[in-house]
C-alpha positions in Angstrom: -18.7 38.0 16.2 -20.9 40.1 18.3 -20.1 37.8 21.3 -16.4 38.4 20.7 -16.9 42.2 20.5 -19.0 42.3 23.6 -16.4 40.2 25.5 -13.6 42.5 24.4 -15.7 45.5 25.4 -16.2 44.1 28.8 -12.5 43.4 29.2 -11.7 47.1 28.4 -14.4 48.3 30.7 -13.0 46.1 33.5 -9.5 47.5 32.9 -10.9 51.0 33.2 -12.7 50.2 36.4 -9.5 48.7 37.9 -7.5 51.8 36.9 -10.1 54.0 38.4 -10.0 52.0 41.6 -6.2 52.3 41.7 -6.4 56.0 41.2 -9.0 56.2 43.9 -6.8 54.4 46.3 -4.0 56.9 45.7 -5.3 59.6 48.1 -4.5 63.2 47.2 -3.6 63.7 50.9 -0.3 62.0 50.1 0.5 65.2 48.2 0.7 67.0 51.6 2.6 64.2 53.2 5.3 64.2 50.5 5.4 68.0 50.5 5.9 68.0 54.3 8.6 65.4 54.1 10.3 67.4 51.4 10.1 70.8 53.2 11.3 69.2 56.4 14.3 67.8 54.7 15.1 71.1 53.1 14.8 72.9 56.5 17.0 70.3 58.1 19.6 71.0 55.5 19.0 74.8 55.9 19.5 74.5 59.6 22.8 72.6 59.2 23.9 75.2 56.6 23.0 78.2 58.9 24.8 76.5 61.8 27.9 75.9 59.6 27.7 79.5 58.4 27.3 80.9 62.0 30.3 78.9 63.2 32.4 80.0 60.2 31.5 83.7 60.7 32.2 83.6 64.4 35.6 81.9 64.0 36.4 84.4 61.2 35.3 87.4 63.3 37.5 86.2 66.3 40.6 85.6 64.1 43.0 88.3 65.3 45.4 87.6 62.4 43.1 89.0 59.9 41.7 92.4 59.2 37.9 92.4 59.7 36.1 90.6 56.9 33.0 90.0 58.9 31.1 92.2 61.3 29.6 91.4 64.7 26.2 92.4 63.3 26.6 89.7 60.6 27.5 87.1 63.2 24.5 88.1 65.3 22.2 88.1 62.3 23.1 84.6 61.2 22.8 83.3 64.7 19.3 84.8 64.8 18.5 83.0 61.5 19.7 79.8 63.3 17.0 80.2 66.0 14.4 81.1 63.4 15.1 78.1 61.3 15.1 75.9 64.3 11.7 77.3 65.4 10.2 76.9 61.9 11.5 73.3 61.7 9.7 72.5 65.0 6.5 74.1 63.6 6.8 72.1 60.4 7.3 68.9 62.2 4.0 69.5 63.9 2.2 70.8 60.8 -0.8 68.9 59.6 -3.9 69.4 57.5 -6.8 70.7 59.4 -10.5 70.6 58.5 -13.1 72.2 60.7 -16.8 71.1 60.6 -19.4 73.7 61.6 -23.1 73.8 61.6 -26.2 74.0 63.7 -26.8 71.5 66.5 -27.8 68.0 65.3 -27.1 68.7 61.7 -24.8 65.6 61.6 -21.3 67.0 61.9 -20.0 64.1 64.0 -21.7 61.6 61.7 -20.0 63.2 58.6 -16.6 62.8 60.4 -17.4 59.2 61.3 -18.4 58.4 57.8 -15.1 59.9 56.5 -13.2 57.8 59.1 -15.1 54.7 58.2 -15.8 54.1 61.9 -17.8 55.5 64.8 -15.0 57.5 66.3 -17.1 60.4 67.6 -20.4 60.1 69.5 -23.4 61.0 67.5 -27.1 60.6 67.5 -29.8 61.6 70.0 -28.4 62.2 73.4 -24.8 62.4 72.2 -24.7 66.0 71.0 -21.2 67.4 71.0 -20.7 69.8 73.9 -17.1 71.0 73.1 -14.6 71.1 70.3 -13.2 67.7 69.5 -9.9 67.3 67.7 -9.5 63.9 66.0 -5.8 63.1 65.4 -4.0 59.9 64.6 -1.5 58.2 66.9 0.9 55.4 66.3 -0.2 53.5 69.3 -2.9 50.8 69.4 -5.0 52.4 72.2 -7.2 55.5 71.9 -7.0 58.2 74.6 -8.1 61.7 75.4 -6.1 64.8 76.1 -8.0 67.7 77.7 -6.8 71.2 77.3 -4.1 72.2 79.8 -3.4 68.6 80.9 -1.0 65.9 79.8 -3.0 63.1 81.5 -4.1 60.5 79.1 -7.6 59.2 79.6 -8.1 55.8 78.1 -11.1 55.4 75.7 -11.8 52.1 74.0 -15.3 52.6 72.6 -17.4 55.5 71.4 -19.7 55.1 74.3 -16.9 55.5 76.7 -15.8 58.6 74.8 -19.3 60.1 75.0 -19.6 59.1 78.7 -16.1 60.7 79.4 -17.1 63.9 77.7 -20.4 64.3 79.5 -19.0 63.4 82.9 -16.4 66.2 82.7 -18.1 69.2 84.2 -15.2 71.5 83.4 -15.7 71.3 79.7 -17.5 74.2 78.1 -18.4 75.0 74.5 -15.1 76.7 74.0 -13.0 73.9 75.4 -10.8 71.6 73.3 -10.5 67.8 73.7 -8.0 65.9 71.6 -9.1 62.4 70.6 -6.0 60.4 69.8 -7.3 57.6 67.6 -5.0 54.8 66.4 -3.9 55.2 62.7 -4.4 51.4 62.2 -8.2 51.9 62.8 -8.6 55.0 60.6 -6.3 55.1 57.5 -7.4 58.6 56.8 -5.6 59.9 59.9 -2.2 58.5 58.6 -1.8 61.3 56.2 -1.4 64.1 58.8 -5.1 65.0 58.7 -6.8 66.5 61.7 -10.6 66.7 61.9 -12.1 69.3 64.1 -15.7 68.8 65.3 -17.5 71.6 66.9 -20.6 72.3 69.0 -23.5 73.8 67.2 -22.9 77.4 66.3 -26.4 78.1 67.6 -25.6 77.2 71.2 -23.2 80.2 71.9 -22.6 83.8 71.0 -18.8 83.6 71.4 -18.2 83.1 67.7 -15.3 85.5 67.6 -13.4 83.6 70.2 -14.0 80.3 68.4 -12.6 81.8 65.2 -9.5 83.1 67.0 -8.9 79.9 68.8 -9.8 77.2 66.4 -10.3 78.5 62.9 -7.2 80.6 61.9 -5.0 77.6 61.2 -7.8 75.6 59.4 -7.2 74.7 55.8 -10.8 73.7 54.9 -14.2 74.6 56.5 -17.1 72.2 56.0 -20.6 73.7 56.6 -22.9 70.8 57.5 -26.4 72.0 56.7 -29.7 70.2 57.1 -31.2 69.6 53.7 -34.7 69.3 55.3 -34.5 73.1 55.9 -32.4 75.9 54.4 -29.3 77.9 55.3 -30.0 79.8 58.5 -28.8 83.3 59.3 -26.7 81.9 62.2 -24.7 79.8 59.8 -24.2 82.6 57.4 -23.2 85.0 60.1 -20.5 82.7 61.4 -18.9 82.2 58.0 -19.1 85.9 57.3 -17.0 86.4 60.4 -14.6 83.6 59.2 -14.4 85.3 55.7 -13.6 88.6 57.4 -10.7 87.1 59.4 -9.3 84.8 56.7 -8.6 85.6 53.0 -10.8 83.5 50.8 -11.2 80.5 53.0 -12.0 77.1 51.4 -15.6 76.3 52.3 -17.6 73.2 51.4 -21.3 72.9 52.0 -22.8 69.5 52.7 -26.6 69.3 52.6 -26.9 66.4 54.9 -29.9 64.0 55.4 -30.6 64.1 51.7 -31.9 60.6 52.0 -35.2 62.3 53.2 -35.8 63.4 49.6 -36.4 59.8 48.7 -39.8 60.0 50.3 -40.9 62.8 48.0 -39.2 62.0 44.7 -41.5 64.4 42.7 -39.9 67.4 44.6 -36.3 66.1 44.7 -34.9 68.0 41.8 -36.7 71.2 42.6 -35.5 71.2 46.2 -32.0 70.3 45.1 -32.0 73.2 42.6 -33.3 75.5 45.3 -30.6 74.5 47.7 -27.9 74.7 45.0 -29.0 78.3 44.1 -29.0 79.5 47.7 -25.7 77.8 48.5 -24.1 79.2 45.3 -25.4 82.7 46.1 -24.0 82.4 49.6 -20.5 81.3 48.4 -20.3 83.5 45.3 -22.3 86.6 46.0 -22.1 86.9 49.8 -18.7 85.5 50.7 -16.9 85.7 47.3 -14.7 82.7 48.0 -15.3 81.0 44.6 -16.8 81.9 41.2 -19.9 80.2 39.8 -18.0 77.7 37.7 -16.3 76.4 40.9 -19.3 76.5 43.1 -20.8 73.2 41.9 -17.6 71.5 43.2 -18.2 72.9 46.7 -21.8 72.0 47.2 -22.9 68.4 47.8 -26.1 66.5 48.8 -25.3 63.5 51.0 -26.5 61.3 53.7 -23.7 60.8 56.2 -25.7 58.3 58.2 -26.2 56.0 55.2 -22.5 56.2 54.2 -21.4 55.4 57.7 -23.7 52.4 58.0 -22.7 51.1 54.6 -19.0 51.5 55.3 -19.2 49.8 58.7 -21.0 46.9 57.1 -18.4 46.7 54.4 -15.7 46.7 57.0 -17.4 43.8 58.7 -17.5 41.8 55.5 -21.1 42.5 54.7 -22.5 44.1 51.5 -22.5 47.8 51.8 -25.9 48.1 50.2 -27.6 45.7 52.6 -30.1 46.8 55.2 -32.9 49.3 55.1 -31.6 52.0 52.8 -33.7 54.6 51.0 -34.0 54.7 47.3 -31.1 56.4 45.5 -28.5 55.3 48.0 -25.8 54.6 45.3 -26.2 58.1 43.9 -25.8 59.6 47.4 -22.9 57.3 48.1 -21.2 58.5 44.9 -21.9 62.1 45.9 -20.2 61.6 49.2 -17.3 59.9 47.6 -17.1 62.8 45.2 -17.1 65.2 48.1 -14.3 63.3 49.7 -12.2 63.4 46.5 -12.8 67.1 46.1 -12.2 67.7 49.8 -8.9 65.8 49.8 -7.7 67.6 46.7 -8.6 70.9 48.0 -7.3 70.4 51.5 -4.0 68.9 50.4 -3.4 71.8 47.9 -4.6 74.4 50.4 -2.7 72.9 53.3 0.5 72.8 51.3 0.1 76.4 50.4 -1.1 77.7 53.8 1.3 75.6 55.8 4.4 75.7 53.7 4.3 78.7 51.4 5.1 81.3 54.0 7.9 79.2 55.5 9.3 78.5 52.0 9.4 82.2 51.3 11.1 82.8 54.6 13.6 80.0 53.9 14.4 81.6 50.6 14.9 84.9 52.3 17.2 83.4 54.9 19.2 81.5 52.3 19.4 84.7 50.2 20.5 86.8 53.2 23.1 84.2 54.3 24.3 83.9 50.7 24.6 87.7 50.6 26.6 87.7 53.8 28.8 84.9 52.4 29.2 86.8 49.2 30.3 89.9 51.1 32.7 87.8 53.2 34.1 86.3 49.9 34.5 89.7 48.4 36.1 91.2 51.5 38.5 88.2 51.8 39.3 88.5 48.1 40.0 92.2 48.4 42.1 91.6 51.5 43.9 88.8 49.7 44.7 91.0 46.7 45.9 93.7 49.1 48.1 91.2 50.9 49.5 89.9 47.6 50.3 93.5 46.5 51.9 94.1 49.9 53.9 90.9 49.7 55.1 91.8 46.2 56.0 95.3 47.4 57.9 93.9 50.4 59.7 91.4 48.2 60.6 94.1 45.7 61.7 96.3 48.6 63.8 93.4 50.0 65.4 92.8 46.6 66.1 96.5 46.1 67.8 96.7 49.6 70.0 93.6 48.9 71.0 94.9 45.5 71.6 98.5 46.6 73.4 97.4 49.8 75.8 95.3 47.7 76.5 98.2 45.3 76.9 100.7 48.1 79.2 98.3 50.0 81.6 98.1 47.0 81.4 101.8 46.4 82.1 102.8 50.0 84.9 100.3 50.3 86.6 101.9 47.4 86.1 105.4 48.8 87.3 104.4 52.2 90.4 103.0 50.7 91.0 106.3 48.8 90.4 108.3 51.9 92.8 106.2 54.0 95.5 106.4 51.3 95.0 110.2 51.3 95.2 110.3 55.1 98.4 108.3 55.1 100.0 110.5 52.4 98.9 113.7 54.2 100.1 112.5 57.6 103.4 111.3 56.2 104.1 114.6 54.4 103.2 116.6 57.5 105.3 114.5 59.7 108.3 114.7 57.4 107.9 118.5 57.3 107.8 118.7 61.1 110.9 116.5 61.4 112.8 119.0 59.2 111.6 121.7 61.6 112.4 119.6 64.7 115.3 122.0 65.7 112.7 124.8 66.2 110.8 122.6 68.6 113.9 121.5 70.4 115.1 125.1 70.7 111.8 126.1 72.3 112.5 123.6 75.1 113.6 125.4 78.2 114.9 123.5 81.3 117.9 123.8 83.6 120.8 121.9 82.1 123.8 120.3 83.9 126.3 117.8 82.5 125.8 115.5 85.5 124.2 112.1 84.5 121.2 112.5 86.9 120.3 115.9 85.5 120.8 114.8 81.9 118.5 111.9 82.5 115.7 114.1 83.8 116.5 116.6 81.0 116.1 113.8 78.4 112.8 112.6 79.8 111.3 116.1 79.8 112.7 116.7 76.3 111.0 113.5 75.1 107.7 114.6 76.5 108.1 118.1 75.0 108.8 116.7 71.6 106.0 114.2 71.7 103.5 116.8 72.8 104.8 119.4 70.4 104.9 117.1 67.4 101.4 115.8 68.2 100.1 119.4 68.4 101.8 120.4 65.2 100.5 117.3 63.4 97.0 117.9 64.7 97.1 121.5 63.6 98.2 120.5 60.1 96.1 117.3 59.5 93.3 116.8 62.0 90.9 119.5 60.7 91.0 118.4 57.1 91.0 114.7 57.9 88.0 115.1 60.3 86.2 117.1 57.6 86.8 114.4 55.1 85.7 111.8 57.6 82.5 113.5 58.5 81.7 114.1 54.8 82.2 110.5 54.1 80.0 109.5 57.1 77.3 111.8 55.9 77.5 110.4 52.4 77.1 106.9 53.9 74.1 108.0 55.9 72.5 109.7 52.8 73.2 106.6 50.7 71.8 104.1 53.2 69.0 106.2 54.5 66.6 105.3 51.6 67.0 101.6 52.6 65.6 102.3 56.0 61.9 102.6 56.8 60.5 106.1 56.7 59.8 106.0 60.4 63.6 105.5 61.1 65.0 107.9 58.6 64.3 110.9 60.9 65.9 109.0 63.8 69.1 108.0 62.1 71.2 110.6 64.1 69.9 109.0 67.3 70.4 105.5 66.1 74.0 106.2 64.9 75.5 108.9 67.1 78.6 110.5 65.6 81.2 111.3 68.3 84.0 113.8 67.8 86.8 112.0 66.0 90.4 112.8 67.1 93.5 111.4 65.5 96.0 109.8 67.9 99.7 110.4 67.0 101.5 107.9 69.2 105.2 108.7 68.6 106.8 107.1 71.8 109.8 109.4 71.7 111.1 108.0 75.0 111.4 104.5 73.6 112.4 105.7 70.2 115.4 107.8 71.5 116.1 105.6 74.5 119.6 104.6 73.1 120.7 108.3 72.4 124.2 108.9 73.8 125.2 112.5 73.9 128.9 113.8 73.5 129.3 117.0 75.5 133.1 116.7 76.0 135.3 119.6 74.7 136.6 119.1 71.2 138.9 121.7 69.6 137.5 122.7 66.3 140.9 122.7 64.6 142.0 119.6 66.3 143.2 116.7 64.2 140.2 114.6 65.0 137.7 117.4 64.3 139.3 118.2 61.0 139.3 114.6 59.8 135.7 114.2 60.9 134.8 117.5 59.2 136.2 116.5 55.8 135.6 112.8 55.9 132.6 112.5 58.1 132.3 110.6 61.4 132.5 107.2 59.9 135.3 108.0 57.3 137.3 109.8 59.9 137.1 106.9 62.3 138.2 104.5 59.6 141.1 106.8 58.7 142.1 107.3 62.3 141.7 103.7 63.3 143.4 102.4 60.1 141.3 99.2 59.8 138.1 98.2 58.2 135.1 97.8 60.4 134.1 94.7 58.5 136.6 92.3 60.2 136.4 88.9 58.7 135.2 86.3 61.2 136.4 82.8 61.3 134.0 79.9 61.2 132.9 78.7 64.6 134.8 75.8 65.8 133.4 72.9 67.6 134.6 73.0 71.2 136.8 70.2 72.5 134.4 69.8 75.4 131.0 68.9 74.0 129.3 70.2 77.2 130.5 73.7 76.4 128.6 75.7 73.7 130.4 76.6 70.5 131.8 80.1 70.2 129.3 82.5 68.6 130.1 83.5 65.1 131.4 87.1 64.9 133.1 87.2 68.3 136.8 87.9 68.8 139.3 86.2 71.1 141.2 88.3 73.5 144.5 87.8 71.7 143.0 88.8 68.3 141.6 92.0 69.9 144.9 93.0 71.5 146.8 92.4 68.2 144.3 94.6 66.3 144.6 97.4 68.8 148.4 97.4 68.9 148.6 97.3 65.1 146.2 100.2 64.7 148.0 102.3 67.3 151.4 101.8 65.7 150.0 102.5 62.3 148.4 105.7 63.5 151.4 107.0 65.3 153.8 106.3 62.5 151.6 107.9 59.9 150.8 111.0 62.1 154.5 111.6 63.0 155.6 111.2 59.4 152.8 113.6 58.2 153.8 116.2 60.8 157.5 116.1 59.8 156.8 116.3 56.2 154.3 119.2 56.5 156.5 121.0 59.0 159.5 120.8 56.7 157.6 122.1 53.7 156.2 125.0 55.7 159.5 125.8 57.3 161.1 126.0 53.9 158.3 128.1 52.5 157.4 130.8 55.1 160.0 130.7 57.7 160.0 130.3 61.4 158.4 133.7 62.3 155.2 132.9 60.4 155.1 129.5 61.9 155.4 130.9 65.3 152.7 133.4 64.6 150.4 130.7 63.4 151.1 128.6 66.4 150.3 131.5 68.6 147.0 132.2 66.9 146.2 128.5 67.0 146.9 128.4 70.7 144.8 131.5 71.4 141.9 130.0 69.4 142.2 126.8 71.5 142.2 128.9 74.7 139.1 130.8 73.5 137.2 127.8 72.6 138.2 126.2 75.9 137.0 129.2 77.9 133.7 129.4 76.0 132.9 125.7 76.4 130.3 126.5 79.1 127.1 124.8 80.3 125.1 126.7 77.7 127.5 125.6 75.0 127.2 122.0 76.2 123.3 122.3 76.1 123.5 123.6 72.6 125.8 120.8 71.6 123.3 118.4 73.3 120.3 119.8 71.5 122.1 119.7 68.2 123.2 116.1 68.6 119.6 115.2 69.8 118.0 116.9 66.8 120.3 114.9 64.5 119.6 111.6 66.3 115.9 112.1 66.8 115.4 113.2 63.2 116.9 110.0 61.9 114.8 107.9 64.3 111.6 109.8 63.6 112.2 109.3 59.8 112.0 105.6 60.5 108.4 105.8 61.8 107.0 108.3 59.3 105.4 105.5 57.3 104.2 103.7 60.4 102.5 106.9 61.8 100.8 107.5 58.5 99.5 104.0 58.4 98.4 104.2 62.0 96.3 107.4 61.3 94.8 105.9 58.1 93.9 102.8 60.1 92.1 104.9 62.7 90.1 106.7 59.9 89.4 103.3 58.3 88.1 101.9 61.6 85.9 105.0 62.2 84.4 104.8 58.7 84.0 101.0 58.9 82.3 101.3 62.2 79.8 103.9 60.9 79.1 101.7 57.9 78.7 98.6 60.1 76.2 100.5 62.3 74.2 101.6 59.2 74.3 98.0 57.8 73.1 96.7 61.1 70.1 99.0 60.9 69.5 97.9 57.3 69.8 94.2 58.5 67.1 95.0 61.1 65.0 96.4 58.3 65.6 93.3 56.2 64.6 91.0 59.1 61.4 93.1 59.6 60.6 92.7 55.9 61.2 89.0 56.0 59.0 88.6 59.0 56.4 90.8 57.4 56.6 88.7 54.2 56.2 85.5 56.3 53.2 86.9 58.1 51.7 88.0 54.7 52.2 84.5 53.4 50.4 83.0 56.4 47.7 85.6 56.1 47.3 84.9 52.4 47.0 81.1 53.1 44.3 81.8 55.7 42.5 84.1 53.3 42.6 81.5 50.6 41.0 79.0 53.0 38.5 81.5 54.2 37.7 82.6 50.6 37.2 79.0 49.5 34.9 78.3 52.6 32.9 81.4 51.9 32.5 80.5 48.3 31.4 77.0 49.2 28.8 78.3 51.7 27.6 80.8 49.1 27.2 78.0 46.6 25.3 75.9 49.2 22.9 78.8 49.6 22.4 78.8 45.8 21.8 75.0 46.0 19.3 75.4 48.8 17.5 78.2 46.8 17.3 75.9 43.8 15.8 73.2 46.1 13.3 75.6 47.4 12.4 76.8 43.9 11.9 73.2 42.9 9.6 72.7 45.9 7.7 75.8 44.9 7.3 74.6 41.4 6.4 71.0 42.4 4.1 71.7 45.3 3.1 75.4 45.6 2.5 76.4 42.0 0.3 73.4 41.4 -1.7 74.4 44.5 -2.7 77.7 42.9 
């Protein structure tokens, strides 16, 4: 039973040892590597985001179709962030953990570094004292080489002795010079994790400590003070780290009391010496420098033998037991102490490096992301405000366009009705005025004065001048009676149209409406054409005795009735139907025409009838009068009748003929002018209608221009709103990207930086 228990206990112990070894193989330095990879990825995304934002802002700023939603200062600011992010990304790509080893000459600084690297990378021992700063850095190649300060020439170094020889042969190297030792990562796994080890000359070989600190210490994450455990901390060492502490805020300092294997020769004093060193080192770290408290000091002070560790690790690397060879008593304790130092060192440097290398840049990245987010938010807000304004403007323009269409339709119907009423009133007014003037035509004819003569040539000239006089006189009289009132009505209606349509025009054009639509003086045209109207007038200025038989018949029966009575036949002579000619080539006789025989028969019959009836009438009347009054009275009457005839004959002068001409012309022209009264009224109303319609058409043309401008403005606003929608969406997307980057940075801070505190 006890055997079973012991066996199970050994199995559990074995599992714990394996788990401890697995944990030991997982180096804390990986924490820095993963953090560096993470922050580099974030900055790569940040750079792409800032580049996208800068391009977006520049394109938006140059867009002439939009009101400014970005400023030139914002574009310049984001472009500046682009260069800053690019510079930080380059710095982060080169970032590494750096540990600087300081101490007095021959305290074993190079040996400690070699022990940590499991190989003799740096020259050490008697005769190989480091004479300059050595920077050990990993390289992906398989060959080691040197890079001296200020030179890109690679000096091949295959062994430590060659390295030592190369360093001592270079006379230009001083204590403040820097030589980079590029050692293959395949030979030193510690260098794979972006770790740089800085070896230094002894701090007791120079007084230029301040320049050392400025040149090599400001970017160090951990300082290792390699002291000689066979002595104590010297004032030179303390003075140097006091200077470091003054330049850096609470630097991470480890103290290695090297060559502790010498204590094995005096085991009775080992604990007392260890306690003495511990107290002095603790006092230095806590009381003098103040970089740690007393509880943490024990994790910063170690007692080791770097030479033993290096020898054991080289033997193990060669397949030999690491405890073989001449090793002092207590080696395993010192080996464990060195391993504990390495563990604490790796934990400290990884956490410290993450904080010192990445914290400031992370904060700066958050600031840049926040500033760009703020700019994108302002662009989003500006675009949204401009979009709302454009939507309101579009709605206003659409309402305005709808109002114009509706109002124009209503006004068109209203003005058509009013124009119709005005034209009807003009037609009535002109017709009444013209009828009145026709009734007073005799006054106008009597006012005509021109030499008259019954000769055909003179009468023709007289007619032409009389036609001109009547046309001018009637036109003048009509204008005096109608033009003023008609023009007033016309102008009133035009002004009403302008006042009605003016609200439909832009405010900038309302004051210019009189220039856009000039109103000329309107004059009615009364085109009577008297010469053509009275062209067939035939005057009768032959002498006609007033008591003659023809005159008496015409006086009592009228001209047409007297003619029928005197002629004795009806004017409406029945016409035979047209006969087809015997010769087909000849045209048929026109209907209503009389043959020569029929005309002669009609004339002879009429003359015989007239003569017979006149003679019989005279005989009958003469016999009755003779019986009634006697011959004396008849003779007297005949004498008076003859005297009257002679008087009228003598008074039938040229003046009498002119008066008869004018009287006949007045009667004829009056009848003819009555025929065109309606036409003249319609003509004048048409002129008024054309004038009003022209004014309304000009106003409508201006309204149409306004409508086209509104439609173009609405189309431009639609395009602008579409651009603003796209711009707003892009700004929102970029703003959200900034929020996502900020969350990534917060996650990085929580995962890497807060754990480092």
